[in-house]
N, CA, C, O and the ligand as a Tripos MOL2 file, in Angstrom:
@<TRIPOS>MOLECULE
protein
  309   307    78     0     0
PROTEIN
NO_CHARGES

@<TRIPOS>ATOM
      1 N           2.6190  -20.2470    0.5360 N.3       1 MET1
      2 CA          2.1430  -19.4600    1.6750 C.3       1 MET1
      3 C           1.4650  -18.2010    1.1820 C.2       1 MET1
      4 O           1.9790  -17.5140    0.2990 O.2       1 MET1
      5 N           0.3240  -17.9020    1.7440 N.am      2 ASN2
      6 CA         -0.3910  -16.6890    1.3680 C.3       2 ASN2
      7 C           0.0410  -15.5470    2.2790 C.2       2 ASN2
      8 O          -0.3310  -15.4930    3.4520 O.2       2 ASN2
      9 N           0.8410  -14.6240    1.7140 N.am      3 THR3
     10 CA          1.3580  -13.5260    2.5320 C.3       3 THR3
     11 C           0.4470  -12.3060    2.5090 C.2       3 THR3
     12 O           0.6700  -11.3610    3.2650 O.2       3 THR3
     13 N          -0.5770  -12.3060    1.6550 N.am      4 SER4
     14 CA         -1.3660  -11.0810    1.4860 C.3       4 SER4
     15 C          -2.1510  -10.7180    2.7340 C.2       4 SER4
     16 O          -2.5750   -9.5720    2.8870 O.2       4 SER4
     17 N          -2.3490  -11.6730    3.6220 N.am      5 GLN5
     18 CA         -3.1100  -11.3820    4.8360 C.3       5 GLN5
     19 C          -2.2640  -10.6590    5.8760 C.2       5 GLN5
     20 O          -2.7960  -10.1820    6.8780 O.2       5 GLN5
     21 N          -0.9660  -10.5720    5.6560 N.am      6 HIS6
     22 CA         -0.0900  -10.1140    6.7220 C.3       6 HIS6
     23 C           0.3160   -8.6570    6.6130 C.2       6 HIS6
     24 O           0.9090   -8.1160    7.5470 O.2       6 HIS6
     25 N           0.0170   -8.0120    5.5080 N.am      7 MET7
     26 CA          0.4060   -6.6050    5.4100 C.3       7 MET7
     27 C          -0.4410   -5.7760    6.3670 C.2       7 MET7
     28 O          -1.6690   -5.8720    6.3800 O.2       7 MET7
     29 N           0.2280   -4.9790    7.1490 N.am      8 ASN8
     30 CA         -0.4380   -4.1530    8.1440 C.3       8 ASN8
     31 C          -0.8130   -2.8150    7.5010 C.2       8 ASN8
     32 O           0.0630   -2.0790    7.0470 O.2       8 ASN8
     33 N          -2.0970   -2.5000    7.4600 N.am      9 ILE9
     34 CA         -2.5650   -1.2910    6.7730 C.3       9 ILE9
     35 C          -3.1330   -0.3020    7.7870 C.2       9 ILE9
     36 O          -4.0190   -0.6390    8.5710 O.2       9 ILE9
     37 N          -2.6120    0.9170    7.7590 N.am     10 THR10
     38 CA         -3.1380    1.9950    8.5960 C.3      10 THR10
     39 C          -3.5790    3.1230    7.6760 C.2      10 THR10
     40 O          -2.7940    3.5920    6.8520 O.2      10 THR10
     41 N          -4.8240    3.5620    7.8060 N.am     11 ILE11
     42 CA         -5.3300    4.6540    6.9680 C.3      11 ILE11
     43 C          -5.8120    5.7710    7.8790 C.2      11 ILE11
     44 O          -6.6460    5.5580    8.7590 O.2      11 ILE11
     45 N          -5.2680    6.9820    7.6510 N.am     12 LYS12
     46 CA         -5.6200    8.1290    8.4880 C.3      12 LYS12
     47 C          -6.2660    9.2140    7.6350 C.2      12 LYS12
     48 O          -5.8380    9.4800    6.5120 O.2      12 LYS12
     49 N          -7.2810    9.8220    8.1780 N.am     13 ASP13
     50 CA         -7.8610   11.0300    7.5840 C.3      13 ASP13
     51 C          -8.4030   10.8240    6.1770 C.2      13 ASP13
     52 O          -8.3050   11.7250    5.3440 O.2      13 ASP13
     53 N          -8.9660    9.6700    5.8990 N.am     14 LEU14
     54 CA         -9.6190    9.4410    4.6060 C.3      14 LEU14
     55 C         -11.0170    8.8790    4.8610 C.2      14 LEU14
     56 O         -11.2150    8.0490    5.7490 O.2      14 LEU14
     57 N         -11.9770    9.3420    4.0710 N.am     15 GLY15
     58 CA        -13.3580    8.9030    4.2420 C.3      15 GLY15
     59 C         -13.5840    7.5010    3.7100 C.2      15 GLY15
     60 O         -12.7250    6.9410    3.0290 O.2      15 GLY15
     61 N         -14.7450    6.9320    4.0220 N.am     16 PRO16
     62 CA        -15.0510    5.5400    3.6400 C.3      16 PRO16
     63 C         -15.0220    5.2960    2.1380 C.2      16 PRO16
     64 O         -14.6210    4.2150    1.7060 O.2      16 PRO16
     65 N         -15.4360    6.2730    1.3230 N.am     17 SER17
     66 CA        -15.4620    6.0200   -0.1220 C.3      17 SER17
     67 C         -14.0490    5.8980   -0.6820 C.2      17 SER17
     68 O         -13.7890    5.0750   -1.5600 O.2      17 SER17
     69 N         -13.1380    6.7240   -0.1670 N.am     18 VAL18
     70 CA        -11.7430    6.6310   -0.6160 C.3      18 VAL18
     71 C         -11.1200    5.3290   -0.1250 C.2      18 VAL18
     72 O         -10.3810    4.6700   -0.8560 O.2      18 VAL18
     73 N         -11.4230    4.9670    1.1080 N.am     19 ARG19
     74 CA        -10.9090    3.6990    1.6380 C.3      19 ARG19
     75 C         -11.3250    2.5240    0.7600 C.2      19 ARG19
     76 O         -10.5410    1.6180    0.4790 O.2      19 ARG19
     77 N         -12.5860    2.5740    0.3370 N.am     20 GLU20
     78 CA        -13.0940    1.4820   -0.4900 C.3      20 GLU20
     79 C         -12.3420    1.3990   -1.8150 C.2      20 GLU20
     80 O         -11.9850    0.3140   -2.2740 O.2      20 GLU20
     81 N         -12.1050    2.5850   -2.4330 N.am     21 ARG21
     82 CA        -11.3760    2.5860   -3.7100 C.3      21 ARG21
     83 C          -9.9310    2.1580   -3.5130 C.2      21 ARG21
     84 O          -9.3490    1.4960   -4.3720 O.2      21 ARG21
     85 N          -9.3530    2.5390   -2.3730 N.am     22 LEU22
     86 CA         -7.9710    2.1560   -2.0960 C.3      22 LEU22
     87 C          -7.8180    0.6750   -1.7950 C.2      22 LEU22
     88 O          -6.7670    0.0920   -2.0610 O.2      22 LEU22
     89 N          -8.8530    0.0660   -1.2440 N.am     23 SER23
     90 CA         -8.6730   -1.2800   -0.7200 C.3      23 SER23
     91 C          -8.3040   -2.2740   -1.8200 C.2      23 SER23
     92 O          -7.5320   -3.2030   -1.5840 O.2      23 SER23
     93 N          -8.8490   -2.0840   -3.0130 N.am     24 GLU24
     94 CA         -8.5160   -3.0000   -4.1090 C.3      24 GLU24
     95 C          -7.0420   -2.8590   -4.4950 C.2      24 GLU24
     96 O          -6.3540   -3.8490   -4.7450 O.2      24 GLU24
     97 N          -6.5720   -1.6050   -4.5390 N.am     25 ARG25
     98 CA         -5.1490   -1.3750   -4.8620 C.3      25 ARG25
     99 C          -4.2390   -1.9110   -3.7660 C.2      25 ARG25
    100 O          -3.1910   -2.4970   -4.0380 O.2      25 ARG25
    101 N          -4.6590   -1.6990   -2.5200 N.am     26 LEU26
    102 CA         -3.8410   -2.1900   -1.4040 C.3      26 LEU26
    103 C          -3.7640   -3.7050   -1.4160 C.2      26 LEU26
    104 O          -2.7380   -4.2970   -1.0800 O.2      26 LEU26
    105 N          -4.8730   -4.3220   -1.8090 N.am     27 HIS27
    106 CA         -4.8770   -5.7760   -1.9090 C.3      27 HIS27
    107 C          -3.8610   -6.2380   -2.9600 C.2      27 HIS27
    108 O          -3.1180   -7.1960   -2.7440 O.2      27 HIS27
    109 N          -3.8440   -5.5360   -4.1090 N.am     28 ARG28
    110 CA         -2.8610   -5.8880   -5.1500 C.3      28 ARG28
    111 C          -1.4350   -5.6500   -4.6590 C.2      28 ARG28
    112 O          -0.5470   -6.4690   -4.8950 O.2      28 ARG28
    113 N          -1.2210   -4.5260   -3.9740 N.am     29 ALA29
    114 CA          0.1230   -4.2130   -3.4680 C.3      29 ALA29
    115 C           0.5760   -5.2640   -2.4570 C.2      29 ALA29
    116 O           1.7520   -5.6240   -2.4100 O.2      29 ALA29
    117 N          -0.3680   -5.7530   -1.6470 N.am     30 ALA30
    118 CA         -0.0260   -6.7440   -0.6270 C.3      30 ALA30
    119 C           0.4230   -8.0620   -1.2450 C.2      30 ALA30
    120 O           1.1180   -8.8500   -0.6040 O.2      30 ALA30
    121 N           0.0240   -8.2970   -2.4900 N.am     31 GLU31
    122 CA          0.3870   -9.5490   -3.1520 C.3      31 GLU31
    123 C           1.7110   -9.4760   -3.9030 C.2      31 GLU31
    124 O           2.1790  -10.4730   -4.4520 O.2      31 GLU31
    125 N           2.3110   -8.2850   -3.9230 N.am     32 LEU32
    126 CA          3.6360   -8.1680   -4.5340 C.3      32 LEU32
    127 C           4.6350   -9.0200   -3.7580 C.2      32 LEU32
    128 O           4.4850   -9.2720   -2.5630 O.2      32 LEU32
    129 N           5.6570   -9.4500   -4.4890 N.am     33 LYS33
    130 CA          6.7320  -10.1660   -3.8180 C.3      33 LYS33
    131 C           8.0440   -9.6510   -4.3800 C.2      33 LYS33
    132 O           8.2170   -9.5610   -5.5950 O.2      33 LYS33
    133 N           8.9590   -9.3160   -3.4990 N.am     34 CYS34
    134 CA         10.2550   -8.8210   -3.9200 C.3      34 CYS34
    135 C          11.0210   -9.9160   -4.6640 C.2      34 CYS34
    136 O          11.1650  -11.0320   -4.1660 O.2      34 CYS34
    137 N          11.5100   -9.5820   -5.8650 N.am     35 ALA35
    138 CA         12.2490  -10.5650   -6.6490 C.3      35 ALA35
    139 C          13.5670  -10.9310   -5.9750 C.2      35 ALA35
    140 O          14.0720  -12.0430   -6.1320 O.2      35 ALA35
    141 N          14.1100   -9.9880   -5.2300 N.am     36 GLU36
    142 CA         15.4220  -10.1920   -4.6220 C.3      36 GLU36
    143 C          15.3380  -10.9190   -3.2790 C.2      36 GLU36
    144 O          16.1550  -11.7920   -2.9850 O.2      36 GLU36
    145 N          14.3390  -10.5490   -2.4660 N.am     37 HIS37
    146 CA         14.2800  -11.0590   -1.0900 C.3      37 HIS37
    147 C          13.1070  -12.0040   -0.8280 C.2      37 HIS37
    148 O          13.0260  -12.6020    0.2450 O.2      37 HIS37
    149 N          12.1970  -12.1430   -1.7960 N.am     38 GLY38
    150 CA         11.0660  -13.0400   -1.5970 C.3      38 GLY38
    151 C          10.0720  -12.5740   -0.5510 C.2      38 GLY38
    152 O           9.2960  -13.3740   -0.0290 O.2      38 GLY38
    153 N          10.0890  -11.2790   -0.2380 N.am     39 GLN39
    154 CA          9.2240  -10.7330    0.8090 C.3      39 GLN39
    155 C           8.0650   -9.9500    0.1960 C.2      39 GLN39
    156 O           8.2080   -9.3260   -0.8550 O.2      39 GLN39
    157 N           6.9230   -9.9960    0.8660 N.am     40 ALA40
    158 CA          5.8220   -9.0900    0.5470 C.3      40 ALA40
    159 C           6.0030   -7.8100    1.3680 C.2      40 ALA40
    160 O           6.7450   -7.8010    2.3510 O.2      40 ALA40
    161 N           5.3200   -6.7230    0.9610 N.am     41 PRO41
    162 CA          5.3590   -5.5130    1.8080 C.3      41 PRO41
    163 C           4.8900   -5.8430    3.2280 C.2      41 PRO41
    164 O           3.9680   -6.6380    3.4110 O.2      41 PRO41
    165 N           5.5200   -5.2360    4.2220 N.am     42 ILE42
    166 CA          5.2140   -5.5490    5.6170 C.3      42 ILE42
    167 C           4.0850   -4.6660    6.1390 C.2      42 ILE42
    168 O           3.1740   -5.1430    6.8150 O.2      42 ILE42
    169 N           4.1550   -3.3830    5.8210 N.am     43 ALA43
    170 CA          3.1550   -2.4570    6.3640 C.3      43 ALA43
    171 C           3.0660   -1.2180    5.4940 C.2      43 ALA43
    172 O           4.0190   -0.8610    4.8020 O.2      43 ALA43
    173 N           1.9160   -0.5690    5.5360 N.am     44 VAL44
    174 CA          1.7490    0.7060    4.8550 C.3      44 VAL44
    175 C           0.8850    1.6160    5.7180 C.2      44 VAL44
    176 O          -0.0720    1.1740    6.3540 O.2      44 VAL44
    177 N           1.2440    2.8930    5.7250 N.am     45 THR45
    178 CA          0.4250    3.9140    6.3760 C.3      45 THR45
    179 C           0.0110    4.9220    5.3090 C.2      45 THR45
    180 O           0.8550    5.4630    4.5950 O.2      45 THR45
    181 N          -1.2760    5.1690    5.2080 N.am     46 ILE46
    182 CA         -1.8100    6.1370    4.2510 C.3      46 ILE46
    183 C          -2.2920    7.3530    5.0270 C.2      46 ILE46
    184 O          -3.0850    7.2330    5.9610 O.2      46 ILE46
    185 N          -1.8040    8.5250    4.6330 N.am     47 ASN47
    186 CA         -2.2410    9.7730    5.2540 C.3      47 ASN47
    187 C          -3.0130   10.5900    4.2330 C.2      47 ASN47
    188 O          -2.4970   10.8890    3.1560 O.2      47 ASN47
    189 N          -4.2320   10.9490    4.5590 N.am     48 GLY48
    190 CA         -5.0670   11.7290    3.6580 C.3      48 GLY48
    191 C          -4.5560   13.1470    3.4850 C.2      48 GLY48
    192 O          -4.0320   13.7510    4.4210 O.2      48 GLY48
    193 N          -4.7130   13.6730    2.2750 N.am     49 ARG49
    194 CA         -4.3660   15.0600    1.9660 C.3      49 ARG49
    195 C          -5.5940   15.7320    1.3810 C.2      49 ARG49
    196 O          -6.6460   15.1090    1.2430 O.2      49 ARG49
    197 N          -5.4580   16.9840    1.0440 N.am     50 GLU50
    198 CA         -6.5860   17.7020    0.4640 C.3      50 GLU50
    199 C          -6.8790   17.2250   -0.9530 C.2      50 GLU50
    200 O          -6.0020   16.7100   -1.6480 O.2      50 GLU50
    201 N          -8.1190   17.4060   -1.3600 N.am     51 ASN51
    202 CA         -8.5450   17.1510   -2.7340 C.3      51 ASN51
    203 C          -8.3490   15.7080   -3.1830 C.2      51 ASN51
    204 O          -8.1080   15.4500   -4.3630 O.2      51 ASN51
    205 N          -8.4490   14.7800   -2.2580 N.am     52 GLY52
    206 CA         -8.4220   13.3790   -2.6380 C.3      52 GLY52
    207 C          -7.0340   12.7990   -2.8230 C.2      52 GLY52
    208 O          -6.8990   11.6250   -3.1650 O.2      52 GLY52
    209 N          -5.9970   13.6000   -2.6030 N.am     53 TRP53
    210 CA         -4.6470   13.0520   -2.6800 C.3      53 TRP53
    211 C          -4.2520   12.4770   -1.3360 C.2      53 TRP53
    212 O          -4.8590   12.7800   -0.3090 O.2      53 TRP53
    213 N          -3.2320   11.6480   -1.3580 N.am     54 PHE54
    214 CA         -2.7810   11.0460   -0.1070 C.3      54 PHE54
    215 C          -1.3130   10.6480   -0.2400 C.2      54 PHE54
    216 O          -0.7860   10.4990   -1.3420 O.2      54 PHE54
    217 N          -0.6810   10.4840    0.8990 N.am     55 ASP55
    218 CA          0.6930    9.9680    0.9720 C.3      55 ASP55
    219 C           0.6570    8.5230    1.4140 C.2      55 ASP55
    220 O          -0.1720    8.1470    2.2430 O.2      55 ASP55
    221 N           1.5400    7.7120    0.8730 N.am     56 SER56
    222 CA          1.6810    6.3650    1.4130 C.3      56 SER56
    223 C           3.1170    6.1700    1.8840 C.2      56 SER56
    224 O           4.0740    6.5160    1.1920 O.2      56 SER56
    225 N           3.2350    5.6050    3.0830 N.am     57 ARG57
    226 CA          4.5530    5.2870    3.6650 C.3      57 ARG57
    227 C           4.6240    3.7830    3.8540 C.2      57 ARG57
    228 O           3.7460    3.1650    4.4580 O.2      57 ARG57
    229 N           5.6730    3.2240    3.3300 N.am     58 TRP58
    230 CA          5.7630    1.7560    3.2790 C.3      58 TRP58
    231 C           6.8600    1.2310    4.1770 C.2      58 TRP58
    232 O           7.8940    1.8690    4.3750 O.2      58 TRP58
    233 N           6.6100    0.0590    4.7090 N.am     59 THR59
    234 CA          7.6650   -0.7200    5.3540 C.3      59 THR59
    235 C           7.8760   -1.9520    4.4900 C.2      59 THR59
    236 O           7.0050   -2.8170    4.4000 O.2      59 THR59
    237 N           9.0380   -2.0250    3.8550 N.am     60 THR60
    238 CA          9.3390   -3.1310    2.9440 C.3      60 THR60
    239 C          10.7890   -3.5680    3.1580 C.2      60 THR60
    240 O          11.5500   -2.9190    3.8750 O.2      60 THR60
    241 N          11.1500   -4.6750    2.5230 N.am     61 CYS61
    242 CA         12.5160   -5.1800    2.6630 C.3      61 CYS61
    243 C          13.5200   -4.2870    1.9420 C.2      61 CYS61
    244 O          14.6930   -4.2600    2.3150 O.2      61 CYS61
    245 N          13.0810   -3.5520    0.9110 N.am     62 CYS62
    246 CA         14.0250   -2.7450    0.1620 C.3      62 CYS62
    247 C          13.2810   -1.7030   -0.6680 C.2      62 CYS62
    248 O          12.0590   -1.7550   -0.8090 O.2      62 CYS62
    249 N          14.0320   -0.7700   -1.2070 N.am     63 GLU63
    250 CA         13.4370    0.3360   -1.9430 C.3      63 GLU63
    251 C          12.7490   -0.1100   -3.2270 C.2      63 GLU63
    252 O          11.7420    0.4730   -3.6280 O.2      63 GLU63
    253 N          13.2900   -1.1440   -3.8740 N.am     64 GLY64
    254 CA         12.6840   -1.6300   -5.1110 C.3      64 GLY64
    255 C          11.2500   -2.0820   -4.9100 C.2      64 GLY64
    256 O          10.3730   -1.7700   -5.7150 O.2      64 GLY64
    257 N          11.0140   -2.8170   -3.8340 N.am     65 LEU65
    258 CA          9.6660   -3.2960   -3.5510 C.3      65 LEU65
    259 C           8.7640   -2.1280   -3.1580 C.2      65 LEU65
    260 O           7.5920   -2.0940   -3.5340 O.2      65 LEU65
    261 N           9.2990   -1.1880   -2.4140 N.am     66 GLU66
    262 CA          8.5210   -0.0160   -2.0290 C.3      66 GLU66
    263 C           8.0510    0.7580   -3.2650 C.2      66 GLU66
    264 O           6.9090    1.2130   -3.3220 O.2      66 GLU66
    265 N           8.9330    0.9030   -4.2450 N.am     67 GLN67
    266 CA          8.5530    1.6270   -5.4610 C.3      67 GLN67
    267 C           7.4430    0.9080   -6.2240 C.2      67 GLN67
    268 O           6.5280    1.5470   -6.7440 O.2      67 GLN67
    269 N           7.5250   -0.4000   -6.2870 N.am     68 GLN68
    270 CA          6.4570   -1.1490   -6.9640 C.3      68 GLN68
    271 C           5.1320   -0.9850   -6.2420 C.2      68 GLN68
    272 O           4.0920   -0.7840   -6.8690 O.2      68 GLN68
    273 N           5.1770   -1.0730   -4.9210 N.am     69 ALA69
    274 CA          3.9470   -0.9810   -4.1340 C.3      69 ALA69
    275 C           3.3450    0.4140   -4.2400 C.2      69 ALA69
    276 O           2.1380    0.5550   -4.4340 O.2      69 ALA69
    277 N           4.1710    1.4390   -4.1170 N.am     70 SER70
    278 CA          3.6120    2.7910   -4.1370 C.3      70 SER70
    279 C           3.1250    3.1530   -5.5350 C.2      70 SER70
    280 O           2.2130    3.9670   -5.6760 O.2      70 SER70
    281 N           3.7200    2.5620   -6.5720 N.am     71 ALA71
    282 CA          3.2350    2.8290   -7.9370 C.3      71 ALA71
    283 C           1.8090    2.3120   -8.1230 C.2      71 ALA71
    284 O           1.0220    2.9200   -8.8480 O.2      71 ALA71
    285 N           1.4770    1.2210   -7.4890 N.am     72 ILE72
    286 CA          0.1190    0.6840   -7.5920 C.3      72 ILE72
    287 C          -0.8740    1.5770   -6.8690 C.2      72 ILE72
    288 O          -1.9830    1.8060   -7.3510 O.2      72 ILE72
    289 N          -0.4710    2.0780   -5.7150 N.am     73 VAL73
    290 CA         -1.4210    2.7590   -4.8270 C.3      73 VAL73
    291 C          -1.4880    4.2660   -5.0580 C.2      73 VAL73
    292 O          -2.4800    4.8950   -4.6890 O.2      73 VAL73
    293 N          -0.4550    4.8590   -5.6610 N.am     74 LYS74
    294 CA         -0.3180    6.3130   -5.5580 C.3      74 LYS74
    295 C          -1.2950    7.1500   -6.3680 C.2      74 LYS74
    296 O          -1.4440    8.3400   -6.0930 O.2      74 LYS74
    297 N          -1.9710    6.5670   -7.3630 N.am     75 GLN75
    298 CA         -2.8400    7.4010   -8.1830 C.3      75 GLN75
    299 C          -3.9140    8.0810   -7.3540 C.2      75 GLN75
    300 O          -4.2930    7.6180   -6.2780 O.2      75 GLN75
    301 N          -4.3820    9.1790   -7.8830 N.am     76 ARG76
    302 CA         -5.4170    9.9490   -7.2020 C.3      76 ARG76
    303 C          -6.6760    9.1140   -7.0520 C.2      76 ARG76
    304 O          -7.0650    8.3880   -7.9680 O.2      76 ARG76
    305 N          -7.3080    9.2210   -5.8980 N.am     77 CYS77
    306 CA         -8.5770    8.5390   -5.6760 C.3      77 CYS77
    307 C          -9.7310    9.4080   -6.1490 C.2      77 CYS77
    308 O         -10.8900    9.0060   -6.0460 O.2      77 CYS77
    309 ZN         13.5450   -6.6900   -1.2580 Zn       78 ZN78
@<TRIPOS>BOND
     1     1     2 1
     2     2     3 1
     3     3     4 2
     4     3     5 am
     5     5     6 1
     6     6     7 1
     7     7     8 2
     8     7     9 am
     9     9    10 1
    10    10    11 1
    11    11    12 2
    12    11    13 am
    13    13    14 1
    14    14    15 1
    15    15    16 2
    16    15    17 am
    17    17    18 1
    18    18    19 1
    19    19    20 2
    20    19    21 am
    21    21    22 1
    22    22    23 1
    23    23    24 2
    24    23    25 am
    25    25    26 1
    26    26    27 1
    27    27    28 2
    28    27    29 am
    29    29    30 1
    30    30    31 1
    31    31    32 2
    32    31    33 am
    33    33    34 1
    34    34    35 1
    35    35    36 2
    36    35    37 am
    37    37    38 1
    38    38    39 1
    39    39    40 2
    40    39    41 am
    41    41    42 1
    42    42    43 1
    43    43    44 2
    44    43    45 am
    45    45    46 1
    46    46    47 1
    47    47    48 2
    48    47    49 am
    49    49    50 1
    50    50    51 1
    51    51    52 2
    52    51    53 am
    53    53    54 1
    54    54    55 1
    55    55    56 2
    56    55    57 am
    57    57    58 1
    58    58    59 1
    59    59    60 2
    60    59    61 am
    61    61    62 1
    62    62    63 1
    63    63    64 2
    64    63    65 am
    65    65    66 1
    66    66    67 1
    67    67    68 2
    68    67    69 am
    69    69    70 1
    70    70    71 1
    71    71    72 2
    72    71    73 am
    73    73    74 1
    74    74    75 1
    75    75    76 2
    76    75    77 am
    77    77    78 1
    78    78    79 1
    79    79    80 2
    80    79    81 am
    81    81    82 1
    82    82    83 1
    83    83    84 2
    84    83    85 am
    85    85    86 1
    86    86    87 1
    87    87    88 2
    88    87    89 am
    89    89    90 1
    90    90    91 1
    91    91    92 2
    92    91    93 am
    93    93    94 1
    94    94    95 1
    95    95    96 2
    96    95    97 am
    97    97    98 1
    98    98    99 1
    99    99   100 2
   100    99   101 am
   101   101   102 1
   102   102   103 1
   103   103   104 2
   104   103   105 am
   105   105   106 1
   106   106   107 1
   107   107   108 2
   108   107   109 am
   109   109   110 1
   110   110   111 1
   111   111   112 2
   112   111   113 am
   113   113   114 1
   114   114   115 1
   115   115   116 2
   116   115   117 am
   117   117   118 1
   118   118   119 1
   119   119   120 2
   120   119   121 am
   121   121   122 1
   122   122   123 1
   123   123   124 2
   124   123   125 am
   125   125   126 1
   126   126   127 1
   127   127   128 2
   128   127   129 am
   129   129   130 1
   130   130   131 1
   131   131   132 2
   132   131   133 am
   133   133   134 1
   134   134   135 1
   135   135   136 2
   136   135   137 am
   137   137   138 1
   138   138   139 1
   139   139   140 2
   140   139   141 am
   141   141   142 1
   142   142   143 1
   143   143   144 2
   144   143   145 am
   145   145   146 1
   146   146   147 1
   147   147   148 2
   148   147   149 am
   149   149   150 1
   150   150   151 1
   151   151   152 2
   152   151   153 am
   153   153   154 1
   154   154   155 1
   155   155   156 2
   156   155   157 am
   157   157   158 1
   158   158   159 1
   159   159   160 2
   160   159   161 am
   161   161   162 1
   162   162   163 1
   163   163   164 2
   164   163   165 am
   165   165   166 1
   166   166   167 1
   167   167   168 2
   168   167   169 am
   169   169   170 1
   170   170   171 1
   171   171   172 2
   172   171   173 am
   173   173   174 1
   174   174   175 1
   175   175   176 2
   176   175   177 am
   177   177   178 1
   178   178   179 1
   179   179   180 2
   180   179   181 am
   181   181   182 1
   182   182   183 1
   183   183   184 2
   184   183   185 am
   185   185   186 1
   186   186   187 1
   187   187   188 2
   188   187   189 am
   189   189   190 1
   190   190   191 1
   191   191   192 2
   192   191   193 am
   193   193   194 1
   194   194   195 1
   195   195   196 2
   196   195   197 am
   197   197   198 1
   198   198   199 1
   199   199   200 2
   200   199   201 am
   201   201   202 1
   202   202   203 1
   203   203   204 2
   204   203   205 am
   205   205   206 1
   206   206   207 1
   207   207   208 2
   208   207   209 am
   209   209   210 1
   210   210   211 1
   211   211   212 2
   212   211   213 am
   213   213   214 1
   214   214   215 1
   215   215   216 2
   216   215   217 am
   217   217   218 1
   218   218   219 1
   219   219   220 2
   220   219   221 am
   221   221   222 1
   222   222   223 1
   223   223   224 2
   224   223   225 am
   225   225   226 1
   226   226   227 1
   227   227   228 2
   228   227   229 am
   229   229   230 1
   230   230   231 1
   231   231   232 2
   232   231   233 am
   233   233   234 1
   234   234   235 1
   235   235   236 2
   236   235   237 am
   237   237   238 1
   238   238   239 1
   239   239   240 2
   240   239   241 am
   241   241   242 1
   242   242   243 1
   243   243   244 2
   244   243   245 am
   245   245   246 1
   246   246   247 1
   247   247   248 2
   248   247   249 am
   249   249   250 1
   250   250   251 1
   251   251   252 2
   252   251   253 am
   253   253   254 1
   254   254   255 1
   255   255   256 2
   256   255   257 am
   257   257   258 1
   258   258   259 1
   259   259   260 2
   260   259   261 am
   261   261   262 1
   262   262   263 1
   263   263   264 2
   264   263   265 am
   265   265   266 1
   266   266   267 1
   267   267   268 2
   268   267   269 am
   269   269   270 1
   270   270   271 1
   271   271   272 2
   272   271   273 am
   273   273   274 1
   274   274   275 1
   275   275   276 2
   276   275   277 am
   277   277   278 1
   278   278   279 1
   279   279   280 2
   280   279   281 am
   281   281   282 1
   282   282   283 1
   283   283   284 2
   284   283   285 am
   285   285   286 1
   286   286   287 1
   287   287   288 2
   288   287   289 am
   289   289   290 1
   290   290   291 1
   291   291   292 2
   292   291   293 am
   293   293   294 1
   294   294   295 1
   295   295   296 2
   296   295   297 am
   297   297   298 1
   298   298   299 1
   299   299   300 2
   300   299   301 am
   301   301   302 1
   302   302   303 1
   303   303   304 2
   304   303   305 am
   305   305   306 1
   306   306   307 1
   307   307   308 2
@<TRIPOS>SUBSTRUCTURE
     1 MET1         2 RESIDUE 1 A MET
     2 ASN2         6 RESIDUE 1 A ASN
     3 THR3        10 RESIDUE 1 A THR
     4 SER4        14 RESIDUE 1 A SER
     5 GLN5        18 RESIDUE 1 A GLN
     6 HIS6        22 RESIDUE 1 A HIS
     7 MET7        26 RESIDUE 1 A MET
     8 ASN8        30 RESIDUE 1 A ASN
     9 ILE9        34 RESIDUE 1 A ILE
    10 THR10       38 RESIDUE 1 A THR
    11 ILE11       42 RESIDUE 1 A ILE
    12 LYS12       46 RESIDUE 1 A LYS
    13 ASP13       50 RESIDUE 1 A ASP
    14 LEU14       54 RESIDUE 1 A LEU
    15 GLY15       58 RESIDUE 1 A GLY
    16 PRO16       62 RESIDUE 1 A PRO
    17 SER17       66 RESIDUE 1 A SER
    18 VAL18       70 RESIDUE 1 A VAL
    19 ARG19       74 RESIDUE 1 A ARG
    20 GLU20       78 RESIDUE 1 A GLU
    21 ARG21       82 RESIDUE 1 A ARG
    22 LEU22       86 RESIDUE 1 A LEU
    23 SER23       90 RESIDUE 1 A SER
    24 GLU24       94 RESIDUE 1 A GLU
    25 ARG25       98 RESIDUE 1 A ARG
    26 LEU26      102 RESIDUE 1 A LEU
    27 HIS27      106 RESIDUE 1 A HIS
    28 ARG28      110 RESIDUE 1 A ARG
    29 ALA29      114 RESIDUE 1 A ALA
    30 ALA30      118 RESIDUE 1 A ALA
    31 GLU31      122 RESIDUE 1 A GLU
    32 LEU32      126 RESIDUE 1 A LEU
    33 LYS33      130 RESIDUE 1 A LYS
    34 CYS34      134 RESIDUE 1 A CYS
    35 ALA35      138 RESIDUE 1 A ALA
    36 GLU36      142 RESIDUE 1 A GLU
    37 HIS37      146 RESIDUE 1 A HIS
    38 GLY38      150 RESIDUE 1 A GLY
    39 GLN39      154 RESIDUE 1 A GLN
    40 ALA40      158 RESIDUE 1 A ALA
    41 PRO41      162 RESIDUE 1 A PRO
    42 ILE42      166 RESIDUE 1 A ILE
    43 ALA43      170 RESIDUE 1 A ALA
    44 VAL44      174 RESIDUE 1 A VAL
    45 THR45      178 RESIDUE 1 A THR
    46 ILE46      182 RESIDUE 1 A ILE
    47 ASN47      186 RESIDUE 1 A ASN
    48 GLY48      190 RESIDUE 1 A GLY
    49 ARG49      194 RESIDUE 1 A ARG
    50 GLU50      198 RESIDUE 1 A GLU
    51 ASN51      202 RESIDUE 1 A ASN
    52 GLY52      206 RESIDUE 1 A GLY
    53 TRP53      210 RESIDUE 1 A TRP
    54 PHE54      214 RESIDUE 1 A PHE
    55 ASP55      218 RESIDUE 1 A ASP
    56 SER56      222 RESIDUE 1 A SER
    57 ARG57      226 RESIDUE 1 A ARG
    58 TRP58      230 RESIDUE 1 A TRP
    59 THR59      234 RESIDUE 1 A THR
    60 THR60      238 RESIDUE 1 A THR
    61 CYS61      242 RESIDUE 1 A CYS
    62 CYS62      246 RESIDUE 1 A CYS
    63 GLU63      250 RESIDUE 1 A GLU
    64 GLY64      254 RESIDUE 1 A GLY
    65 LEU65      258 RESIDUE 1 A LEU
    66 GLU66      262 RESIDUE 1 A GLU
    67 GLN67      266 RESIDUE 1 A GLN
    68 GLN68      270 RESIDUE 1 A GLN
    69 ALA69      274 RESIDUE 1 A ALA
    70 SER70      278 RESIDUE 1 A SER
    71 ALA71      282 RESIDUE 1 A ALA
    72 ILE72      286 RESIDUE 1 A ILE
    73 VAL73      290 RESIDUE 1 A VAL
    74 LYS74      294 RESIDUE 1 A LYS
    75 GLN75      298 RESIDUE 1 A GLN
    76 ARG76      302 RESIDUE 1 A ARG
    77 CYS77      306 RESIDUE 1 A CYS
    78 ZN78       309 GROUP 0 **** ****
C-alpha cells in the first residue's frame, strides 16, 4: 500500500520558493514508516518564522516517528 499520498500537509506563512524546497523533504518524510507501529506520519503543519526558519508540528503514532520526520524536514530552507 502506498501511504505517501495520505499525509495531510498544511503550510502557513511561507512563500512559494520555500514551499518548493520543502516539498521534496516532506515527500521523503511522508514515506517514513514507524518500525514499531507500521504507520506513516498522519499530518504535519509548518509555520513560517523569520529568516527562513520554520516550525513543524507532526501528528504521528508515536514520538519516535515524529523525531525521524522532523529530522528530515527541520533544516533551514
Ligand atoms: Zn509508532
